[in-house]
C-alpha positions as CSV (number, residue, x, y, z in Angstrom):
1,X,0.0,0.0,0.0
2,X,2.8,2.3,0.9
3,X,4.7,1.4,-2.3
4,X,1.6,2.3,-4.3
5,X,1.4,5.7,-2.7
6,X,5.1,6.4,-3.3
7,X,4.6,5.4,-6.9
8,X,1.7,7.8,-7.3
9,X,3.6,10.6,-5.7
10,X,6.6,9.9,-8.0
11,X,4.4,9.9,-11.1
12,X,2.8,13.2,-10.0
13,X,6.2,14.8,-9.5
14,X,7.4,13.6,-12.9
15,X,4.2,15.0,-14.5
16,X,4.5,18.3,-12.6
17,X,8.2,18.6,-13.7
18,X,7.3,17.9,-17.3
19,X,4.5,20.5,-17.2
20,X,6.7,23.0,-15.6
21,X,9.4,22.5,-18.2
22,X,6.8,22.9,-20.9
23,X,5.5,26.1,-19.5
24,X,9.0,27.4,-19.2
25,X,9.7,26.4,-22.8
26,X,6.6,28.1,-24.0
27,X,7.4,31.2,-22.0
28,X,10.9,31.4,-23.6
29,X,9.3,31.0,-27.1
30,X,6.9,33.8,-26.5
31,X,9.7,36.0,-25.2
32,X,11.8,35.2,-28.3
33,X,8.8,36.0,-30.5
34,X,8.1,39.2,-28.7
35,X,11.8,40.2,-28.9
36,X,11.8,39.4,-32.6
37,X,8.7,41.5,-33.1
38,X,10.1,44.5,-31.3
39,X,13.4,44.2,-33.2
40,X,11.5,44.0,-36.5
41,X,9.4,47.0,-35.7
42,X,12.4,49.0,-34.5
43,X,14.3,48.0,-37.7
44,X,11.3,49.1,-39.9
45,X,11.1,52.4,-38.0
46,X,14.8,53.0,-38.7
47,X,14.4,52.1,-42.4
48,X,11.5,54.5,-42.6
49,X,13.5,57.3,-41.2
50,X,16.4,56.6,-43.6
51,X,13.9,56.7,-46.5
52,X,12.7,60.2,-45.4
53,X,16.2,61.5,-44.8
54,X,17.4,60.4,-48.2
55,X,14.3,61.7,-50.1
56,X,14.5,65.2,-48.5
57,X,18.3,65.6,-48.6
58,X,18.4,67.8,-51.8
59,X,15.6,70.2,-50.8
60,X,14.7,70.9,-54.4
61,X,11.1,72.2,-53.7
62,X,12.4,74.9,-51.3
63,X,14.8,76.4,-53.8
64,X,12.0,78.7,-55.2
65,X,10.1,81.5,-53.6
66,X,7.0,80.2,-51.9
67,X,3.8,81.8,-50.6
68,X,1.4,80.2,-48.2
69,X,-2.4,80.4,-47.9
70,X,-3.8,79.8,-44.4
71,X,-6.7,77.5,-45.3
72,X,-9.0,76.1,-42.7
73,X,-7.4,72.6,-42.9
74,X,-3.8,73.6,-43.2
75,X,-1.3,75.8,-45.0
76,X,-1.3,75.7,-48.8
77,X,1.8,76.5,-50.7
78,X,1.4,78.5,-53.9
79,X,3.4,80.6,-56.4
80,X,2.4,83.5,-58.5
81,X,4.0,84.7,-61.7
82,X,3.2,87.2,-64.5
83,X,0.4,89.6,-65.2
84,X,-2.9,89.4,-67.1
85,X,-5.9,87.1,-67.0
86,X,-5.5,84.6,-64.1
87,X,-4.8,80.9,-64.6
88,X,-4.7,78.3,-61.9
89,X,-2.7,75.1,-62.5
90,X,-3.8,72.0,-60.5
91,X,-1.3,69.1,-60.4
92,X,-2.1,65.4,-60.6
93,X,-2.7,63.1,-57.6
94,X,0.1,60.6,-58.3
95,X,2.7,59.7,-55.7
96,X,5.1,62.6,-55.6
97,X,2.9,65.0,-57.5
98,X,3.1,68.7,-56.7
99,X,3.0,72.0,-58.5
100,X,6.6,71.2,-59.6
101,X,5.1,69.4,-62.7
102,X,4.2,72.8,-64.0
103,X,7.5,74.6,-63.4
104,X,8.2,74.9,-67.1
105,X,4.6,75.6,-68.3
106,X,4.1,78.2,-65.6
107,X,7.1,80.2,-67.0
108,X,5.7,80.0,-70.5
109,X,2.2,81.1,-69.5
110,X,3.4,83.9,-67.3
111,X,4.6,85.7,-70.4
112,X,1.0,86.7,-71.1
113,X,-1.0,85.7,-68.0
114,X,-1.1,85.9,-64.2
115,X,-0.3,82.3,-63.3
116,X,-0.9,80.5,-60.0
117,X,0.4,77.1,-59.1
118,X,-0.6,75.4,-55.8
119,X,0.4,72.3,-53.9
120,X,-2.9,70.7,-53.0
121,X,-3.5,69.8,-49.3
122,X,-1.5,66.6,-48.7
123,X,1.0,67.2,-51.5
124,X,4.3,68.9,-52.0
125,X,5.1,71.7,-49.4
126,X,1.5,72.1,-48.3
127,X,0.4,70.7,-44.9
128,X,-0.5,67.0,-44.8
129,X,-3.0,66.3,-42.1
130,X,-3.7,62.6,-41.3
131,X,-7.3,62.2,-42.4
132,X,-9.3,61.0,-45.4
133,X,-9.0,63.1,-48.5
134,X,-12.0,63.5,-50.9
135,X,-12.9,65.2,-54.1
136,X,-15.3,67.6,-52.2
137,X,-12.4,68.7,-50.0
138,X,-10.3,69.7,-52.9
139,X,-13.2,71.4,-54.7
140,X,-13.7,73.5,-51.5
141,X,-9.9,74.3,-51.5
142,X,-10.0,75.5,-55.1
143,X,-13.1,77.6,-54.6
144,X,-11.7,79.3,-51.4
145,X,-8.3,79.9,-53.1
146,X,-9.9,81.6,-56.1
147,X,-12.1,83.7,-53.7
148,X,-9.5,84.7,-51.2
149,X,-6.2,84.8,-53.2
150,X,-6.9,85.3,-56.9
151,X,-10.1,87.3,-56.5
152,X,-11.1,87.1,-60.2
153,X,-12.7,84.8,-62.7
154,X,-10.1,82.2,-63.4
155,X,-9.2,79.6,-66.1
156,X,-8.4,76.2,-64.6
157,X,-5.8,73.9,-66.0
158,X,-5.9,70.4,-64.4
159,X,-4.2,67.1,-65.2
160,X,-5.1,63.4,-64.8
161,X,-7.1,62.7,-61.7
162,X,-7.6,66.4,-60.8
163,X,-9.8,66.9,-63.9
164,X,-12.7,65.8,-61.7
165,X,-11.8,68.6,-59.3
166,X,-11.9,71.1,-62.1
167,X,-15.2,69.8,-63.5
168,X,-16.9,69.8,-60.0
169,X,-15.5,73.3,-59.2
170,X,-17.0,74.7,-62.4
171,X,-20.3,72.8,-62.0
172,X,-20.8,74.1,-58.4
173,X,-19.4,77.6,-58.9
174,X,-19.7,78.4,-62.6
175,X,-19.4,82.2,-62.0
176,X,-15.9,81.7,-60.8
177,X,-14.5,79.9,-63.8
178,X,-13.7,81.3,-67.2
179,X,-12.5,78.3,-69.2
180,X,-11.3,74.7,-68.5
181,X,-8.2,73.1,-69.9
182,X,-7.5,69.4,-69.1
183,X,-4.2,67.6,-69.8
184,X,-4.5,63.8,-70.2
185,X,-7.7,63.5,-68.1
186,X,-8.4,60.2,-66.4
187,X,-11.0,58.0,-68.1
188,X,-14.6,58.8,-67.0
189,X,-15.2,55.2,-66.0
190,X,-12.3,55.4,-63.5
191,X,-14.1,58.3,-61.7
192,X,-17.1,56.1,-61.2
193,X,-15.2,53.6,-59.0
194,X,-16.4,54.0,-55.4
195,X,-14.9,52.7,-52.2
196,X,-15.6,49.0,-51.6
197,X,-14.6,46.5,-49.0
198,X,-11.2,45.7,-50.6
199,X,-10.3,49.3,-51.2
200,X,-11.2,50.2,-47.6
201,X,-9.0,47.4,-46.3
202,X,-6.1,48.6,-48.5
203,X,-6.6,52.2,-47.2
204,X,-6.6,51.0,-43.6
205,X,-3.5,48.9,-44.1
206,X,-1.5,51.8,-45.7
207,X,-2.5,54.1,-42.8
208,X,-1.2,51.7,-40.1
209,X,1.9,52.9,-38.3
210,X,5.4,51.6,-39.2
211,X,4.3,48.6,-41.4
212,X,1.9,50.6,-43.5
213,X,4.5,53.4,-43.7
214,X,7.2,51.0,-44.8
215,X,5.0,49.6,-47.6
216,X,4.3,53.2,-48.7
217,X,8.0,54.0,-48.7
218,X,8.8,50.9,-50.7
219,X,6.2,51.9,-53.3
220,X,7.4,55.5,-53.4
221,X,11.1,54.8,-53.5
222,X,13.4,56.4,-56.2
223,X,13.5,53.3,-58.4
224,X,9.7,53.2,-58.6
225,X,9.5,56.9,-59.5
226,X,12.2,56.5,-62.2
227,X,10.1,53.6,-63.6
228,X,7.0,55.8,-63.6
229,X,8.9,58.5,-65.5
230,X,10.1,56.1,-68.1
231,X,6.8,54.2,-68.7
232,X,4.2,56.8,-67.9
233,X,5.4,60.4,-67.8
234,X,8.0,60.8,-70.6
235,X,8.0,59.7,-74.2
236,X,11.8,60.0,-74.1
237,X,13.2,59.7,-70.6
238,X,16.6,61.0,-71.8
239,X,15.0,64.4,-72.1
240,X,14.2,64.5,-68.4
241,X,16.3,66.1,-65.8
242,X,17.6,64.4,-62.6
243,X,16.1,67.0,-60.4
244,X,12.6,66.2,-61.7
245,X,12.9,62.7,-60.3
246,X,14.3,64.0,-57.1
247,X,11.5,66.6,-56.8
248,X,8.9,63.9,-57.0
249,X,10.8,61.7,-54.5
250,X,11.0,64.7,-52.1
251,X,7.4,65.6,-52.5
252,X,6.4,62.0,-51.8
253,X,8.2,62.0,-48.4
254,X,7.8,65.5,-47.0
255,X,6.0,65.6,-43.6
256,X,7.4,62.1,-43.0
257,X,4.7,59.7,-41.8
258,X,1.8,62.0,-42.9
259,X,2.9,61.9,-46.5
260,X,1.1,58.5,-47.0
261,X,-2.5,59.7,-46.3
262,X,-3.3,61.1,-49.7
263,X,-2.1,57.9,-51.3
264,X,-4.2,55.8,-48.8
265,X,-7.3,57.9,-49.8
266,X,-6.4,57.4,-53.5
267,X,-6.1,53.6,-53.1
268,X,-9.3,53.6,-51.0
269,X,-11.1,55.4,-54.0
270,X,-12.2,58.2,-51.7
271,X,-11.0,60.8,-54.3
272,X,-13.2,59.5,-57.0
273,X,-16.5,61.0,-58.0
274,X,-18.7,60.6,-61.1
275,X,-18.5,63.7,-63.2
276,X,-20.5,62.5,-66.2
277,X,-23.6,64.7,-65.5
278,X,-21.6,67.7,-64.3
279,X,-19.4,67.6,-67.4
280,X,-22.5,67.2,-69.7
281,X,-24.2,70.3,-68.2
282,X,-21.1,72.6,-68.3
283,X,-21.5,75.5,-70.7
284,X,-17.9,76.8,-70.4
285,X,-15.3,76.4,-73.1
286,X,-13.3,73.1,-72.5
287,X,-10.1,72.1,-74.2
288,X,-8.4,68.7,-73.7
289,X,-4.7,68.0,-74.5
290,X,-3.5,64.4,-74.9
291,X,0.0,63.0,-75.1
292,X,-0.1,61.0,-78.4
293,X,1.8,58.1,-76.9
294,X,-0.4,57.6,-73.9
295,X,-2.3,54.3,-73.8
296,X,-5.9,54.5,-75.0
297,X,-5.9,58.3,-75.3
298,X,-8.3,58.2,-78.3
299,X,-10.8,56.1,-76.4
300,X,-10.6,58.5,-73.5
301,X,-11.1,61.4,-75.9
302,X,-14.1,59.9,-77.5
303,X,-15.7,59.3,-74.1
304,X,-15.3,62.9,-73.1
305,X,-16.6,64.1,-76.5
306,X,-19.6,61.8,-76.2
307,X,-20.4,63.3,-72.9
308,X,-19.9,66.9,-74.1
309,X,-19.7,67.4,-77.8
310,X,-18.5,71.1,-77.4
311,X,-15.2,69.9,-76.1
312,X,-12.2,70.6,-78.3
313,X,-9.4,68.0,-78.2
314,X,-5.8,68.1,-79.5
315,X,-2.9,65.7,-79.3
316,X,0.8,66.5,-78.8
317,X,3.1,64.2,-80.6
318,X,6.0,62.4,-78.9
319,X,4.7,63.0,-75.4
320,X,3.1,60.9,-72.8
321,X,1.2,61.9,-69.6
322,X,3.2,65.0,-68.8
323,X,3.6,67.0,-72.0
324,X,3.9,70.1,-69.8
325,X,7.4,68.8,-68.9
326,X,8.4,67.4,-72.3
327,X,7.0,70.1,-74.6
328,X,5.9,73.1,-72.5
329,X,6.2,75.6,-75.3
330,X,3.7,73.6,-77.5
331,X,1.3,73.1,-74.5
332,X,1.4,76.8,-73.8
333,X,0.7,77.6,-77.5
334,X,-2.4,75.4,-77.4
335,X,-3.5,76.9,-74.1
336,X,-3.1,80.5,-75.5
337,X,-6.2,79.9,-77.7
338,X,-8.3,79.9,-74.5
339,X,-6.2,82.3,-72.5
340,X,-6.1,85.3,-74.8
């Protein structure tokens, strides 16, 4: 009987020791995983800071004289050149976009007009608050800028995605707009894409601290911007200047972690809005310029003309999405028809 009790006690001790060792082992594993996680996050944080330091090292965007408009949601950087009828240039919504894309065209137009270029909220040297950006937000910005800074009826020149901003500004405040000029506008069907479950998840993921920031920094690295210049912006990349690439790189990383929020809103489709009915009902003169080597530009042109047959469309040979960088003189010459 005593032997049986001793045997039971011995087995309990063995079981207890095994369980204790198992718990200790699991605890060590969790500690190792926690340490690995902390090290990974710290490493990503360091890499993110290196991205920002490298991207901003040349300070290209600050080499020009800048003015700032104290808007209700943040400071808006703008420049003013020339004299005459006012023109407002609105840059695209790509990663790294800013008023820099108009630095050549603005000089050409300033020979005959009063030219304004702005960095939209969340872009370039303007403030970059950490919230969701929408088309309506930018329409309000353009309206307030014309009212408070320009103060006169203005011709809008918009590119790519910001064509929707130009259309909706003119539709809601027609008395403020003189003419509309669009450069390589986004297809009308793209503007119809509204946020869905997948796009909302992508937006949320990009906005997450450290990991989302790291993903954004990888997407907006120098190699990606060079690839975009070669495949999308320039017909002949050899005609581009190194500072143009670095200007986009710098604009994409200014304000550090907040620089990703416009891209997150873009990915989430919060900047889209259907402009079909607004464009159809606009009575203003509208001209569209296309880069002849852009994909499907003729289809896009036909869609806009179907919506509003009064639109005049022209193509510029040997250019892609940014003819204002490749052939600013020719773009200015076309624009002069509506600016005189």
